[in-house]
N, CA, C, O and the ligand as a Tripos MOL2 file, in Angstrom:
@<TRIPOS>MOLECULE
protein
  281   279    71     0     0
PROTEIN
NO_CHARGES

@<TRIPOS>ATOM
      1 N          12.2830    4.8050   26.3940 N.3       1 MET1
      2 CA         12.1320    5.0760   24.9670 C.3       1 MET1
      3 C          12.8460    4.0090   24.1510 C.2       1 MET1
      4 O          13.9750    3.6240   24.4520 O.2       1 MET1
      5 N          12.1810    3.5520   23.1370 N.am      2 SER2
      6 CA         12.7910    2.5060   22.3120 C.3       2 SER2
      7 C          13.0350    3.0100   20.8990 C.2       2 SER2
      8 O          12.1640    3.6320   20.2920 O.2       2 SER2
      9 N          14.1980    2.7420   20.3930 N.am      3 GLY3
     10 CA         14.5620    3.2670   19.0850 C.3       3 GLY3
     11 C          14.2000    2.3640   17.9340 C.2       3 GLY3
     12 O          14.3560    2.7460   16.7750 O.2       3 GLY3
     13 N          13.7160    1.1640   18.2320 N.am      4 ASP4
     14 CA         13.5110    0.2630   17.1030 C.3       4 ASP4
     15 C          12.0590    0.0820   16.7050 C.2       4 ASP4
     16 O          11.7310   -0.8300   15.9460 O.2       4 ASP4
     17 N          11.1800    0.9500   17.2170 N.am      5 VAL5
     18 CA          9.8060    0.9110   16.7280 C.3       5 VAL5
     19 C           9.6790    1.9180   15.5970 C.2       5 VAL5
     20 O           9.9480    3.1070   15.7720 O.2       5 VAL5
     21 N           9.2760    1.4370   14.4620 N.am      6 ARG6
     22 CA          9.1020    2.3260   13.3180 C.3       6 ARG6
     23 C           7.6490    2.3400   12.9150 C.2       6 ARG6
     24 O           6.8800    1.4440   13.2620 O.2       6 ARG6
     25 N           7.2870    3.3630   12.1800 N.am      7 ASN7
     26 CA          5.9260    3.4270   11.6840 C.3       7 ASN7
     27 C           5.9110    3.0970   10.2000 C.2       7 ASN7
     28 O           6.7940    3.4870    9.4370 O.2       7 ASN7
     29 N           4.8920    2.3770    9.8320 N.am      8 CYS8
     30 CA          4.7040    2.0120    8.4340 C.3       8 CYS8
     31 C           4.5650    3.2840    7.5990 C.2       8 CYS8
     32 O           3.8460    4.2060    7.9820 O.2       8 CYS8
     33 N           5.2440    3.3310    6.4740 N.am      9 LYS9
     34 CA          5.2060    4.5180    5.6270 C.3       9 LYS9
     35 C           3.8420    4.7360    4.9840 C.2       9 LYS9
     36 O           3.5230    5.8370    4.5360 O.2       9 LYS9
     37 N           3.0420    3.6720    4.9460 N.am     10 LEU10
     38 CA          1.7830    3.7570    4.2250 C.3      10 LEU10
     39 C           0.5930    3.9830    5.1550 C.2      10 LEU10
     40 O          -0.2060    4.8900    4.9240 O.2      10 LEU10
     41 N           0.4670    3.1720    6.2000 N.am     11 CYS11
     42 CA         -0.6920    3.3100    7.0750 C.3      11 CYS11
     43 C          -0.3110    4.0000    8.3790 C.2      11 CYS11
     44 O          -1.1810    4.2890    9.2010 O.2      11 CYS11
     45 N           0.9830    4.2680    8.5800 N.am     12 PHE12
     46 CA          1.5000    4.9840    9.7490 C.3      12 PHE12
     47 C           1.2810    4.2600   11.0550 C.2      12 PHE12
     48 O           1.4120    4.8480   12.1280 O.2      12 PHE12
     49 N           0.9420    2.9640   10.9680 N.am     13 GLU13
     50 CA          0.8250    2.1700   12.1760 C.3      13 GLU13
     51 C           2.2290    1.8080   12.6530 C.2      13 GLU13
     52 O           3.1240    1.5740   11.8410 O.2      13 GLU13
     53 N           2.4170    1.7620   13.9720 N.am     14 PRO14
     54 CA          3.7120    1.3080   14.4560 C.3      14 PRO14
     55 C           3.9250   -0.1560   14.0890 C.2      14 PRO14
     56 O           2.9930   -0.9580   14.1380 O.2      14 PRO14
     57 N           5.1220   -0.4860   13.7320 N.am     15 MET15
     58 CA          5.3830   -1.8800   13.3990 C.3      15 MET15
     59 C           6.7170   -2.2910   13.9970 C.2      15 MET15
     60 O           7.5500   -1.4440   14.3200 O.2      15 MET15
     61 N           6.9120   -3.5620   14.1380 N.am     16 GLY16
     62 CA          8.1420   -4.0680   14.6940 C.3      16 GLY16
     63 C           9.2610   -3.9790   13.6920 C.2      16 GLY16
     64 O           9.1240   -3.3550   12.6400 O.2      16 GLY16
     65 N          10.3660   -4.6040   14.0190 N.am     17 PHE17
     66 CA         11.4940   -4.5700   13.1100 C.3      17 PHE17
     67 C          11.1240   -5.2290   11.7870 C.2      17 PHE17
     68 O          10.5230   -6.3020   11.7560 O.2      17 PHE17
     69 N          11.4900   -4.5760   10.7140 N.am     18 SER18
     70 CA         11.2350   -5.1270    9.3960 C.3      18 SER18
     71 C          12.2910   -4.6180    8.4320 C.2      18 SER18
     72 O          12.8160   -3.5170    8.6000 O.2      18 SER18
     73 N          12.5940   -5.4000    7.4470 N.am     19 ALA19
     74 CA         13.5550   -4.9730    6.4340 C.3      19 ALA19
     75 C          12.9270   -3.9620    5.4970 C.2      19 ALA19
     76 O          13.6260   -3.2660    4.7610 O.2      19 ALA19
     77 N          11.5960   -3.8810    5.5250 N.am     20 PHE20
     78 CA         10.8830   -2.9730    4.6410 C.3      20 PHE20
     79 C          10.4360   -1.7360    5.4010 C.2      20 PHE20
     80 O          10.4230   -1.7230    6.6320 O.2      20 PHE20
     81 N          10.0730   -0.7090    4.6680 N.am     21 SER21
     82 CA          9.6330    0.5130    5.3260 C.3      21 SER21
     83 C           8.1290    0.5180    5.5330 C.2      21 SER21
     84 O           7.5670    1.5220    5.9710 O.2      21 SER21
     85 N           7.4680   -0.5970    5.2210 N.am     22 MET22
     86 CA          6.0410   -0.6720    5.4980 C.3      22 MET22
     87 C           5.6570   -2.0370    6.0460 C.2      22 MET22
     88 O           6.4030   -3.0080    5.9230 O.2      22 MET22
     89 N           4.4800   -2.0890    6.6530 N.am     23 CYS23
     90 CA          4.0770   -3.3130    7.3420 C.3      23 CYS23
     91 C           3.6230   -4.3760    6.3460 C.2      23 CYS23
     92 O           3.4100   -4.1000    5.1660 O.2      23 CYS23
     93 N           3.4820   -5.5780    6.8470 N.am     24 GLN24
     94 CA          3.1290   -6.7230    6.0020 C.3      24 GLN24
     95 C           1.7960   -6.5170    5.2900 C.2      24 GLN24
     96 O           1.6530   -6.8560    4.1150 O.2      24 GLN24
     97 N           0.8300   -5.9640    6.0020 N.am     25 ARG25
     98 CA         -0.4950   -5.7330    5.4320 C.3      25 ARG25
     99 C          -0.3950   -4.8070    4.2210 C.2      25 ARG25
    100 O          -1.0350   -5.0450    3.1970 O.2      25 ARG25
    101 N           0.4060   -3.7570    4.3430 N.am     26 CYS26
    102 CA          0.5360   -2.7930    3.2660 C.3      26 CYS26
    103 C           1.3450   -3.3720    2.1120 C.2      26 CYS26
    104 O           1.0500   -3.0970    0.9490 O.2      26 CYS26
    105 N           2.3440   -4.1550    2.4190 N.am     27 LEU27
    106 CA          3.1200   -4.8010    1.3600 C.3      27 LEU27
    107 C           2.2300   -5.6890    0.5130 C.2      27 LEU27
    108 O           2.3100   -5.6910   -0.7150 O.2      27 LEU27
    109 N           1.3680   -6.4530    1.2040 N.am     28 GLU28
    110 CA          0.4520   -7.3340    0.4850 C.3      28 GLU28
    111 C          -0.5440   -6.5290   -0.3290 C.2      28 GLU28
    112 O          -0.8540   -6.8750   -1.4690 O.2      28 GLU28
    113 N          -1.0410   -5.4550    0.2630 N.am     29 GLY29
    114 CA         -1.9860   -4.5950   -0.4490 C.3      29 GLY29
    115 C          -1.3520   -3.9890   -1.6800 C.2      29 GLY29
    116 O          -1.9670   -3.9320   -2.7450 O.2      29 GLY29
    117 N          -0.1380   -3.5420   -1.5340 N.am     30 MET30
    118 CA          0.5700   -2.9220   -2.6440 C.3      30 MET30
    119 C           0.7720   -3.9210   -3.7820 C.2      30 MET30
    120 O           0.6420   -3.5810   -4.9580 O.2      30 MET30
    121 N           1.0860   -5.1350   -3.4110 N.am     31 GLU31
    122 CA          1.2940   -6.1860   -4.4120 C.3      31 GLU31
    123 C          -0.0040   -6.4740   -5.1580 C.2      31 GLU31
    124 O          -0.0070   -6.6520   -6.3760 O.2      31 GLU31
    125 N          -1.1080   -6.5160   -4.4090 N.am     32 LYS32
    126 CA         -2.4300   -6.7290   -5.0190 C.3      32 LYS32
    127 C          -2.7530   -5.6250   -6.0070 C.2      32 LYS32
    128 O          -3.1770   -5.8880   -7.1330 O.2      32 LYS32
    129 N          -2.5480   -4.3820   -5.5770 N.am     33 VAL33
    130 CA         -2.8610   -3.2390   -6.4300 C.3      33 VAL33
    131 C          -1.9740   -3.2680   -7.6760 C.2      33 VAL33
    132 O          -2.4410   -3.0270   -8.7900 O.2      33 VAL33
    133 N          -0.7120   -3.5620   -7.4740 N.am     34 ARG34
    134 CA          0.2200   -3.5670   -8.5900 C.3      34 ARG34
    135 C          -0.1850   -4.5960   -9.6460 C.2      34 ARG34
    136 O          -0.1660   -4.2990  -10.8400 O.2      34 ARG34
    137 N          -0.5480   -5.7970   -9.2140 N.am     35 SER35
    138 CA         -0.8840   -6.8170  -10.2070 C.3      35 SER35
    139 C          -2.2470   -6.5300  -10.8330 C.2      35 SER35
    140 O          -2.4780   -6.8670  -11.9950 O.2      35 SER35
    141 N          -3.1530   -5.9100  -10.0730 N.am     36 TYR36
    142 CA         -4.4450   -5.5450  -10.6560 C.3      36 TYR36
    143 C          -4.2560   -4.4860  -11.7410 C.2      36 TYR36
    144 O          -4.8420   -4.5810  -12.8200 O.2      36 TYR36
    145 N          -3.4450   -3.4890  -11.4490 N.am     37 VAL37
    146 CA         -3.2220   -2.4010  -12.4080 C.3      37 VAL37
    147 C          -2.4950   -2.9130  -13.6570 C.2      37 VAL37
    148 O          -2.6960   -2.4070  -14.7620 O.2      37 VAL37
    149 N          -1.6650   -3.9070  -13.4600 N.am     38 LYS38
    150 CA         -0.9670   -4.4970  -14.6060 C.3      38 LYS38
    151 C          -1.9650   -5.1370  -15.5710 C.2      38 LYS38
    152 O          -1.8210   -5.0440  -16.7900 O.2      38 LYS38
    153 N          -2.9800   -5.7880  -14.9970 N.am     39 LYS39
    154 CA         -4.0070   -6.4520  -15.8170 C.3      39 LYS39
    155 C          -5.0260   -5.4590  -16.3470 C.2      39 LYS39
    156 O          -5.6070   -5.6610  -17.4140 O.2      39 LYS39
    157 N          -5.2420   -4.3830  -15.5970 N.am     40 HIS40
    158 CA         -6.2450   -3.3870  -15.9790 C.3      40 HIS40
    159 C          -5.6040   -2.0050  -15.9490 C.2      40 HIS40
    160 O          -5.7960   -1.2450  -14.9990 O.2      40 HIS40
    161 N          -4.8490   -1.6850  -16.9840 N.am     41 PRO41
    162 CA         -4.0680   -0.4360  -16.9520 C.3      41 PRO41
    163 C          -4.9240    0.8250  -16.8570 C.2      41 PRO41
    164 O          -4.4390    1.8580  -16.3960 O.2      41 PRO41
    165 N          -6.1760    0.7640  -17.2800 N.am     42 TYR42
    166 CA         -7.0060    1.9680  -17.2500 C.3      42 TYR42
    167 C          -7.9980    1.9460  -16.1050 C.2      42 TYR42
    168 O          -8.9470    2.7300  -16.1010 O.2      42 TYR42
    169 N          -7.8060    1.0800  -15.1500 N.am     43 ALA43
    170 CA         -8.7230    0.9820  -14.0280 C.3      43 ALA43
    171 C          -8.7090    2.2720  -13.2130 C.2      43 ALA43
    172 O          -7.6620    2.8800  -12.9900 O.2      43 ALA43
    173 N          -9.8840    2.6630  -12.7820 N.am     44 GLN44
    174 CA        -10.0110    3.8220  -11.9090 C.3      44 GLN44
    175 C          -9.8840    3.3540  -10.4570 C.2      44 GLN44
    176 O          -9.9410    2.1630  -10.1520 O.2      44 GLN44
    177 N          -9.7120    4.3280   -9.5910 N.am     45 LEU45
    178 CA         -9.5500    4.0490   -8.1690 C.3      45 LEU45
    179 C         -10.5890    3.0610   -7.6290 C.2      45 LEU45
    180 O         -10.2500    2.1030   -6.9350 O.2      45 LEU45
    181 N         -11.8730    3.3160   -7.9640 N.am     46 LEU46
    182 CA        -12.9390    2.4630   -7.4300 C.3      46 LEU46
    183 C         -12.8910    1.0580   -8.0150 C.2      46 LEU46
    184 O         -13.1990    0.0860   -7.3260 O.2      46 LEU46
    185 N         -12.5000    0.9450   -9.3050 N.am     47 ASP47
    186 CA        -12.3600   -0.3810   -9.9060 C.3      47 ASP47
    187 C         -11.2900   -1.1730   -9.1680 C.2      47 ASP47
    188 O         -11.4680   -2.3520   -8.8620 O.2      47 ASP47
    189 N         -10.1860   -0.5080   -8.8900 N.am     48 ILE48
    190 CA         -9.0860   -1.1690   -8.1980 C.3      48 ILE48
    191 C          -9.5440   -1.5860   -6.8050 C.2      48 ILE48
    192 O          -9.2770   -2.6990   -6.3520 O.2      48 ILE48
    193 N         -10.2350   -0.6730   -6.1410 N.am     49 SER49
    194 CA        -10.7350   -0.9530   -4.8000 C.3      49 SER49
    195 C         -11.6620   -2.1650   -4.7960 C.2      49 SER49
    196 O         -11.5460   -3.0450   -3.9430 O.2      49 SER49
    197 N         -12.5940   -2.2020   -5.7720 N.am     50 ASN50
    198 CA        -13.5110   -3.3440   -5.8650 C.3      50 ASN50
    199 C         -12.7740   -4.6250   -6.2390 C.2      50 ASN50
    200 O         -13.0560   -5.6920   -5.6950 O.2      50 ASN50
    201 N         -11.8380   -4.5140   -7.1610 N.am     51 GLY51
    202 CA        -11.1400   -5.6850   -7.6720 C.3      51 GLY51
    203 C         -10.1580   -6.2890   -6.6860 C.2      51 GLY51
    204 O          -9.8130   -7.4660   -6.7940 O.2      51 GLY51
    205 N          -9.7120   -5.5050   -5.7380 N.am     52 THR52
    206 CA         -8.7090   -6.0110   -4.7960 C.3      52 THR52
    207 C          -9.2680   -6.2110   -3.3940 C.2      52 THR52
    208 O          -8.5680   -6.7210   -2.5190 O.2      52 THR52
    209 N         -10.5290   -5.8150   -3.1660 N.am     53 ASP53
    210 CA        -11.1300   -5.9120   -1.8330 C.3      53 ASP53
    211 C         -10.4240   -5.0400   -0.8070 C.2      53 ASP53
    212 O         -10.4320   -5.3390    0.3870 O.2      53 ASP53
    213 N          -9.8090   -3.9530   -1.2840 N.am     54 LEU54
    214 CA         -9.1790   -3.0200   -0.3530 C.3      54 LEU54
    215 C         -10.0060   -1.7430   -0.3550 C.2      54 LEU54
    216 O         -10.7000   -1.4580   -1.3310 O.2      54 LEU54
    217 N          -9.9430   -0.9740    0.7220 N.am     55 SER55
    218 CA        -10.7280    0.2450    0.7760 C.3      55 SER55
    219 C         -10.1590    1.2690   -0.2030 C.2      55 SER55
    220 O          -8.9550    1.2840   -0.4590 O.2      55 SER55
    221 N         -11.0270    2.1290   -0.7530 N.am     56 ASP56
    222 CA        -10.5420    3.0960   -1.7410 C.3      56 ASP56
    223 C          -9.5370    4.0590   -1.1140 C.2      56 ASP56
    224 O          -8.6190    4.5350   -1.7810 O.2      56 ASP56
    225 N          -9.7220    4.3390    0.1730 N.am     57 GLU57
    226 CA         -8.7790    5.1850    0.8970 C.3      57 GLU57
    227 C          -7.3720    4.5780    0.8710 C.2      57 GLU57
    228 O          -6.3750    5.2580    0.6300 O.2      57 GLU57
    229 N          -7.3400    3.2800    1.1280 N.am     58 PHE58
    230 CA         -6.0690    2.5620    1.1760 C.3      58 PHE58
    231 C          -5.4410    2.4620   -0.2150 C.2      58 PHE58
    232 O          -4.2350    2.6430   -0.3770 O.2      58 PHE58
    233 N          -6.2780    2.1720   -1.2170 N.am     59 VAL59
    234 CA         -5.7890    2.0870   -2.5980 C.3      59 VAL59
    235 C          -5.2170    3.4310   -3.0310 C.2      59 VAL59
    236 O          -4.1720    3.4880   -3.6800 O.2      59 VAL59
    237 N          -5.9030    4.5060   -2.6700 N.am     60 LYS60
    238 CA         -5.4410    5.8400   -3.0470 C.3      60 LYS60
    239 C          -4.0660    6.1170   -2.4360 C.2      60 LYS60
    240 O          -3.1840    6.6770   -3.0890 O.2      60 LYS60
    241 N          -3.9020    5.7200   -1.1910 N.am     61 ARG61
    242 CA         -2.6270    5.9490   -0.5180 C.3      61 ARG61
    243 C          -1.5030    5.1630   -1.2100 C.2      61 ARG61
    244 O          -0.3900    5.6600   -1.3750 O.2      61 ARG61
    245 N          -1.8170    3.9510   -1.6020 N.am     62 ILE62
    246 CA         -0.8240    3.1210   -2.3000 C.3      62 ILE62
    247 C          -0.4540    3.7700   -3.6350 C.2      62 ILE62
    248 O           0.7200    3.8330   -4.0020 O.2      62 ILE62
    249 N          -1.4680    4.2500   -4.3530 N.am     63 ILE63
    250 CA         -1.2010    4.8640   -5.6590 C.3      63 ILE63
    251 C          -0.3760    6.1390   -5.4840 C.2      63 ILE63
    252 O           0.5990    6.3540   -6.2030 O.2      63 ILE63
    253 N          -0.7640    6.9680   -4.5420 N.am     64 ASP64
    254 CA          0.0020    8.1920   -4.2900 C.3      64 ASP64
    255 C           1.4480    7.8520   -3.9530 C.2      64 ASP64
    256 O           2.3820    8.4880   -4.4410 O.2      64 ASP64
    257 N           1.6120    6.8590   -3.1290 N.am     65 TYR65
    258 CA          2.9530    6.4670   -2.7180 C.3      65 TYR65
    259 C           3.7560    5.9490   -3.9120 C.2      65 TYR65
    260 O           4.9350    6.2690   -4.0670 O.2      65 TYR65
    261 N           3.1050    5.1470   -4.7490 N.am     66 THR66
    262 CA          3.7870    4.5680   -5.9100 C.3      66 THR66
    263 C           4.1630    5.6600   -6.9150 C.2      66 THR66
    264 O           5.2680    5.6690   -7.4570 O.2      66 THR66
    265 N           3.2260    6.5760   -7.1500 N.am     67 VAL67
    266 CA          3.4600    7.6230   -8.1330 C.3      67 VAL67
    267 C           4.6000    8.5390   -7.7150 C.2      67 VAL67
    268 O           5.3940    8.9840   -8.5440 O.2      67 VAL67
    269 N           4.6680    8.8150   -6.4170 N.am     68 GLU68
    270 CA          5.7390    9.6810   -5.9140 C.3      68 GLU68
    271 C           7.1370    9.1680   -6.2400 C.2      68 GLU68
    272 O           8.0930    9.9400   -6.3130 O.2      68 GLU68
    273 N           7.2420    7.8790   -6.4300 N.am     69 ARG69
    274 CA          8.5710    7.3000   -6.6120 C.3      69 ARG69
    275 C           9.0260    7.3280   -8.0650 C.2      69 ARG69
    276 O          10.1660    6.9770   -8.3700 O.2      69 ARG69
    277 N           8.1370    7.7450   -8.9580 N.am     70 TYR70
    278 CA          8.5420    7.7960  -10.3550 C.3      70 TYR70
    279 C           8.7910    9.2230  -10.8070 C.2      70 TYR70
    280 O           9.1420    9.4520  -11.9640 O.2      70 TYR70
    281 ZN          1.0210   -0.4300    6.9020 Zn       71 ZN71
@<TRIPOS>BOND
     1     1     2 1
     2     2     3 1
     3     3     4 2
     4     3     5 am
     5     5     6 1
     6     6     7 1
     7     7     8 2
     8     7     9 am
     9     9    10 1
    10    10    11 1
    11    11    12 2
    12    11    13 am
    13    13    14 1
    14    14    15 1
    15    15    16 2
    16    15    17 am
    17    17    18 1
    18    18    19 1
    19    19    20 2
    20    19    21 am
    21    21    22 1
    22    22    23 1
    23    23    24 2
    24    23    25 am
    25    25    26 1
    26    26    27 1
    27    27    28 2
    28    27    29 am
    29    29    30 1
    30    30    31 1
    31    31    32 2
    32    31    33 am
    33    33    34 1
    34    34    35 1
    35    35    36 2
    36    35    37 am
    37    37    38 1
    38    38    39 1
    39    39    40 2
    40    39    41 am
    41    41    42 1
    42    42    43 1
    43    43    44 2
    44    43    45 am
    45    45    46 1
    46    46    47 1
    47    47    48 2
    48    47    49 am
    49    49    50 1
    50    50    51 1
    51    51    52 2
    52    51    53 am
    53    53    54 1
    54    54    55 1
    55    55    56 2
    56    55    57 am
    57    57    58 1
    58    58    59 1
    59    59    60 2
    60    59    61 am
    61    61    62 1
    62    62    63 1
    63    63    64 2
    64    63    65 am
    65    65    66 1
    66    66    67 1
    67    67    68 2
    68    67    69 am
    69    69    70 1
    70    70    71 1
    71    71    72 2
    72    71    73 am
    73    73    74 1
    74    74    75 1
    75    75    76 2
    76    75    77 am
    77    77    78 1
    78    78    79 1
    79    79    80 2
    80    79    81 am
    81    81    82 1
    82    82    83 1
    83    83    84 2
    84    83    85 am
    85    85    86 1
    86    86    87 1
    87    87    88 2
    88    87    89 am
    89    89    90 1
    90    90    91 1
    91    91    92 2
    92    91    93 am
    93    93    94 1
    94    94    95 1
    95    95    96 2
    96    95    97 am
    97    97    98 1
    98    98    99 1
    99    99   100 2
   100    99   101 am
   101   101   102 1
   102   102   103 1
   103   103   104 2
   104   103   105 am
   105   105   106 1
   106   106   107 1
   107   107   108 2
   108   107   109 am
   109   109   110 1
   110   110   111 1
   111   111   112 2
   112   111   113 am
   113   113   114 1
   114   114   115 1
   115   115   116 2
   116   115   117 am
   117   117   118 1
   118   118   119 1
   119   119   120 2
   120   119   121 am
   121   121   122 1
   122   122   123 1
   123   123   124 2
   124   123   125 am
   125   125   126 1
   126   126   127 1
   127   127   128 2
   128   127   129 am
   129   129   130 1
   130   130   131 1
   131   131   132 2
   132   131   133 am
   133   133   134 1
   134   134   135 1
   135   135   136 2
   136   135   137 am
   137   137   138 1
   138   138   139 1
   139   139   140 2
   140   139   141 am
   141   141   142 1
   142   142   143 1
   143   143   144 2
   144   143   145 am
   145   145   146 1
   146   146   147 1
   147   147   148 2
   148   147   149 am
   149   149   150 1
   150   150   151 1
   151   151   152 2
   152   151   153 am
   153   153   154 1
   154   154   155 1
   155   155   156 2
   156   155   157 am
   157   157   158 1
   158   158   159 1
   159   159   160 2
   160   159   161 am
   161   161   162 1
   162   162   163 1
   163   163   164 2
   164   163   165 am
   165   165   166 1
   166   166   167 1
   167   167   168 2
   168   167   169 am
   169   169   170 1
   170   170   171 1
   171   171   172 2
   172   171   173 am
   173   173   174 1
   174   174   175 1
   175   175   176 2
   176   175   177 am
   177   177   178 1
   178   178   179 1
   179   179   180 2
   180   179   181 am
   181   181   182 1
   182   182   183 1
   183   183   184 2
   184   183   185 am
   185   185   186 1
   186   186   187 1
   187   187   188 2
   188   187   189 am
   189   189   190 1
   190   190   191 1
   191   191   192 2
   192   191   193 am
   193   193   194 1
   194   194   195 1
   195   195   196 2
   196   195   197 am
   197   197   198 1
   198   198   199 1
   199   199   200 2
   200   199   201 am
   201   201   202 1
   202   202   203 1
   203   203   204 2
   204   203   205 am
   205   205   206 1
   206   206   207 1
   207   207   208 2
   208   207   209 am
   209   209   210 1
   210   210   211 1
   211   211   212 2
   212   211   213 am
   213   213   214 1
   214   214   215 1
   215   215   216 2
   216   215   217 am
   217   217   218 1
   218   218   219 1
   219   219   220 2
   220   219   221 am
   221   221   222 1
   222   222   223 1
   223   223   224 2
   224   223   225 am
   225   225   226 1
   226   226   227 1
   227   227   228 2
   228   227   229 am
   229   229   230 1
   230   230   231 1
   231   231   232 2
   232   231   233 am
   233   233   234 1
   234   234   235 1
   235   235   236 2
   236   235   237 am
   237   237   238 1
   238   238   239 1
   239   239   240 2
   240   239   241 am
   241   241   242 1
   242   242   243 1
   243   243   244 2
   244   243   245 am
   245   245   246 1
   246   246   247 1
   247   247   248 2
   248   247   249 am
   249   249   250 1
   250   250   251 1
   251   251   252 2
   252   251   253 am
   253   253   254 1
   254   254   255 1
   255   255   256 2
   256   255   257 am
   257   257   258 1
   258   258   259 1
   259   259   260 2
   260   259   261 am
   261   261   262 1
   262   262   263 1
   263   263   264 2
   264   263   265 am
   265   265   266 1
   266   266   267 1
   267   267   268 2
   268   267   269 am
   269   269   270 1
   270   270   271 1
   271   271   272 2
   272   271   273 am
   273   273   274 1
   274   274   275 1
   275   275   276 2
   276   275   277 am
   277   277   278 1
   278   278   279 1
   279   279   280 2
@<TRIPOS>SUBSTRUCTURE
     1 MET1         2 RESIDUE 1 A MET
     2 SER2         6 RESIDUE 1 A SER
     3 GLY3        10 RESIDUE 1 A GLY
     4 ASP4        14 RESIDUE 1 A ASP
     5 VAL5        18 RESIDUE 1 A VAL
     6 ARG6        22 RESIDUE 1 A ARG
     7 ASN7        26 RESIDUE 1 A ASN
     8 CYS8        30 RESIDUE 1 A CYS
     9 LYS9        34 RESIDUE 1 A LYS
    10 LEU10       38 RESIDUE 1 A LEU
    11 CYS11       42 RESIDUE 1 A CYS
    12 PHE12       46 RESIDUE 1 A PHE
    13 GLU13       50 RESIDUE 1 A GLU
    14 PRO14       54 RESIDUE 1 A PRO
    15 MET15       58 RESIDUE 1 A MET
    16 GLY16       62 RESIDUE 1 A GLY
    17 PHE17       66 RESIDUE 1 A PHE
    18 SER18       70 RESIDUE 1 A SER
    19 ALA19       74 RESIDUE 1 A ALA
    20 PHE20       78 RESIDUE 1 A PHE
    21 SER21       82 RESIDUE 1 A SER
    22 MET22       86 RESIDUE 1 A MET
    23 CYS23       90 RESIDUE 1 A CYS
    24 GLN24       94 RESIDUE 1 A GLN
    25 ARG25       98 RESIDUE 1 A ARG
    26 CYS26      102 RESIDUE 1 A CYS
    27 LEU27      106 RESIDUE 1 A LEU
    28 GLU28      110 RESIDUE 1 A GLU
    29 GLY29      114 RESIDUE 1 A GLY
    30 MET30      118 RESIDUE 1 A MET
    31 GLU31      122 RESIDUE 1 A GLU
    32 LYS32      126 RESIDUE 1 A LYS
    33 VAL33      130 RESIDUE 1 A VAL
    34 ARG34      134 RESIDUE 1 A ARG
    35 SER35      138 RESIDUE 1 A SER
    36 TYR36      142 RESIDUE 1 A TYR
    37 VAL37      146 RESIDUE 1 A VAL
    38 LYS38      150 RESIDUE 1 A LYS
    39 LYS39      154 RESIDUE 1 A LYS
    40 HIS40      158 RESIDUE 1 A HIS
    41 PRO41      162 RESIDUE 1 A PRO
    42 TYR42      166 RESIDUE 1 A TYR
    43 ALA43      170 RESIDUE 1 A ALA
    44 GLN44      174 RESIDUE 1 A GLN
    45 LEU45      178 RESIDUE 1 A LEU
    46 LEU46      182 RESIDUE 1 A LEU
    47 ASP47      186 RESIDUE 1 A ASP
    48 ILE48      190 RESIDUE 1 A ILE
    49 SER49      194 RESIDUE 1 A SER
    50 ASN50      198 RESIDUE 1 A ASN
    51 GLY51      202 RESIDUE 1 A GLY
    52 THR52      206 RESIDUE 1 A THR
    53 ASP53      210 RESIDUE 1 A ASP
    54 LEU54      214 RESIDUE 1 A LEU
    55 SER55      218 RESIDUE 1 A SER
    56 ASP56      222 RESIDUE 1 A ASP
    57 GLU57      226 RESIDUE 1 A GLU
    58 PHE58      230 RESIDUE 1 A PHE
    59 VAL59      234 RESIDUE 1 A VAL
    60 LYS60      238 RESIDUE 1 A LYS
    61 ARG61      242 RESIDUE 1 A ARG
    62 ILE62      246 RESIDUE 1 A ILE
    63 ILE63      250 RESIDUE 1 A ILE
    64 ASP64      254 RESIDUE 1 A ASP
    65 TYR65      258 RESIDUE 1 A TYR
    66 THR66      262 RESIDUE 1 A THR
    67 VAL67      266 RESIDUE 1 A VAL
    68 GLU68      270 RESIDUE 1 A GLU
    69 ARG69      274 RESIDUE 1 A ARG
    70 TYR70      278 RESIDUE 1 A TYR
    71 ZN71       281 GROUP 0 **** ****
């Protein structure tokens, strides 16, 4: 058993050691969504999904995760 394998908080995939609680793919996705929403404050889920080339499922998870922190 190894204690240093963690799962990404967003996609729940196992990831190696990282200073962040989510994997690189999710960090990049989150950054994309964040900057898109900044430019388009009234964008709906599907607009964000189309504008960032991320799946709507993934965008929704990012938004839920972001909203929970406020
Ligand atoms: Zn992830």
